[in-house]
C-alpha positions, 0 to 999 in steps of 0.5 A: 436545492440541497442537491444542487448544491452538493452536486456543485459543491462535488464537481468544484472539488473534483476538477480543483488543481492540485496546489503547489508545494510550500515552503516552510520549516519545522523547528522545536521538534522530536523528528523521526526520519522514518529510516530505522534510527530513533527519534531526533530531539530538538530537531527540524524539518525544511521543505521547499518546492513540495521536496524535503530539503534538510532534516536535522538538530540544531538550528535549520537553514532560514527561509520558508514559513516558520512552524514552531512545534512546541516539542511535538513529534514530526514524521514522514507520513504513514505509507499503507501498503495492500489496501483497498483505499479509494475503492470503496465508499459502503461495504455493504452497498455493492454499487459503491464497492469495487474491492473484488470482481467476483463475476468477472471474466478478468483476473490478472488484468484487472487495474485497480487505477481507473477506480480510484475515488480520490473524494473517498471518505476513507480517504479523507478519514486516513488522511487525517489519521497520518496516512499521506500514501497507499497501495490500493488493489482488488482482492482475487475473487473470481480468479486467483489473480487479484489483478494490478495494484496502484499507489496513490497518494491521499492528497485533496486533490483529483489526481490520486494516482502516482504509480498505476500497475505497480504490482499484481497480487495472486492468492496461494494457501487456503484462499487460492485453494478455493478460488482454484478448485479445491486444492493447493495442487489446482492453484500451483498448477493454475499459476504455473500455467499462466505464468507459461502463456504469459511468458510465451504470449510475450515472446510472440509479441516480440517477434516481428510479424506477430505483433503491431507493438512498435518496434523500438518497444519490442526488445531492449527495453524495461518497460512494463507492457501496456495490455493496450499495445499487444498486437492481436495477432500475438500466437496462442494454442487451443489450450489457452486458459487465460484471456489475452488480456490476463496473459498481457497483464502478466508479462511484465510479471514473468519479466521481473518488471512488475513485482507479484504480491502472493497471499500466503500464510503456512511454512510450506506454502511459502517454500513452495512460492520460494521454489517457483524462482527456479523455474521463473529466474525473473520474478520479483516476490512480496509475500503477503501475510506469512503467518508462519513466516518465522518458521522460514524466516531464514529461507526468505532472507536468503531468497532477498524477498520482502514480507509485508506481514499481518501486524495483528496475527497473535493466535492461528484463525486458519490450519494454515496459521497454526504457527501464528505468532505475535513475535513473527515480525520481530523474528522475521526482522531479527532473520534479515527479512524487509518487513512492512506491517500491513493492516489485518483489515485492508480497509482500515490501515489507520491502525498501523501505528498502533499495530507498530507500537505494539511490537515496540511493547512486545519486547518487554515480555520475556520470550517475545520477539518485537521491534525497536522504536525506529524500527517498528516506525521504519515498517509503516513508513520507509519500508512499505515504500521501498517495497512499493517502488518509492524507496528514498521519495516517500515514508522518509524525511530525507533530502529529495524526498516527497514532503510528506510531513505529519505533525503529531500531538504525542508519539505516533506509536503511542495509543491515541495519538493524532495529527494535528497537521499533514502535509503532502508534497509540502502541501497542507492537507485538509483533516476534516471527513464525515466522521469529524464533522458528525462529532462536531455536529452532536458535541452538544445535546440541545434537545430543544428542536429537530435533529442537526440531521435535518438541518442544511 
C-alpha cells in the first residue's frame, strides 16, 4: 500500500503542469539587484506574468498581490554554475549517480540534459537555499571531454532544462594528463587533434553530397549542429580518433557557437589555453578553477576570457595549485576579469553565498584582496548567468528578467541566512525536502513508541 502511494505521488509530481507566473509586488525591502551595485534601502520589486517589471526605491506601481518584506533582504535567485544538480541522488549508489561516465565510449557527445531529474532531492535542497538556476554537467572521466552541460531551473515542475547543450567541458592540467596518458603533452595533443577532427568534420558535413543535413542549415546559420542531423557520409580519415558522435558534438565548439569550459589551475597551463585561440580563432573559452589565475590576471583580462573560480581555494591541494590564495578572485576582478564563484564541491553549491560573504570579509584583512558586497553577490548571481548565456534574463532583478526572487531572513552573505520565500519565473516554490521533513519529524524526542521512521 505504501509503495503504491509513493508511486502515485511521484507520478503526479512528474507530470504536473508548470504553474502560471504570479503577479506580486514586494515592498519595504532591502533590495539587491545582483548587477554589482549596492543594496537599495526601502526598495520594491514588481513581478507581472513571471517577469520583473520594476525595481527601485520608494512607492511601487500598484497591482498584484502585495507582499510586505518587513525590512528583509530581497534578491534575485542564486545562479550556480558547473554543478552536478539533478544528476545524482546518492553518490555511493552507482545506479543513481550520473555525474560521470567512467567506461563510456563517448566523451564530448555526452549530453547532461536527458539525465536531469527535476525531482532529485539535491534540487529541492538547493531551491530551499535560494539557488533558482544552475548549469549542470558530467565531468571528464573516460575522456578529457566531460560532455555538454545544460542550464536548468530548480522549479517544482517537470521542465527543468532551460538550455540543453549550453557548453562543452574539457580537463587540462593534472586531471587531464591522467586521462590522456600521463602527461600534459598528451592532453594538448588530444585536444588539438579533437578540435581539428571536428573542424574537418564540420566542413565535410557542410559540403553538398557529403551530408544529409538540410541544405538550408548547411551554410549561413548560427545554430549549433545537432549530432543527430549530421550525415553519415561526412568524410573522415582512417586515423580518426574521435567517434562520429564526438566529432559532431565538437563542431559548435570550433565554430565558436558553444563555449568550451576548460578546467585548469596552473598559471602556465592557463597561458597554454589562451594560446589555443591562435590556432582555433573561433573558440569561446571559459576557465574553470584557475587557482593561479591571479598570476596571469592581466593576460586573462586582455583575452576577454571569463573565469569560474573556486570560492575556497586558500591553500594548495596539488602541485598545480602551489600559488593558490583566497585573494585570487579579488585580484582577478581588480584586473578586469569577469569572475563567477564556483562551489569547490560541485554537488553542494548551496554554500555559494557563504563563499561570497568570505570575500567581503577578506577586504578587512591587511594585504588581502576581496570584493565589495555588490561585487560578491554579482559573482553568484548575474555574472554566472552571463557566462551561461542568460545575461539580463537570470541572476538579476531588472525589467524583462525572469521573476526569480528570493526573500531572505537576513543579509544573504551572512553565515546562517536562509530564504523564507522563493519564486522562480514568478511562481512561489515549495521549500520542503527530505532534510526539512526529517528535521520536523525528529524535532520532539518522544521515545514512548517506535521511532517515527516506522510510521507512515
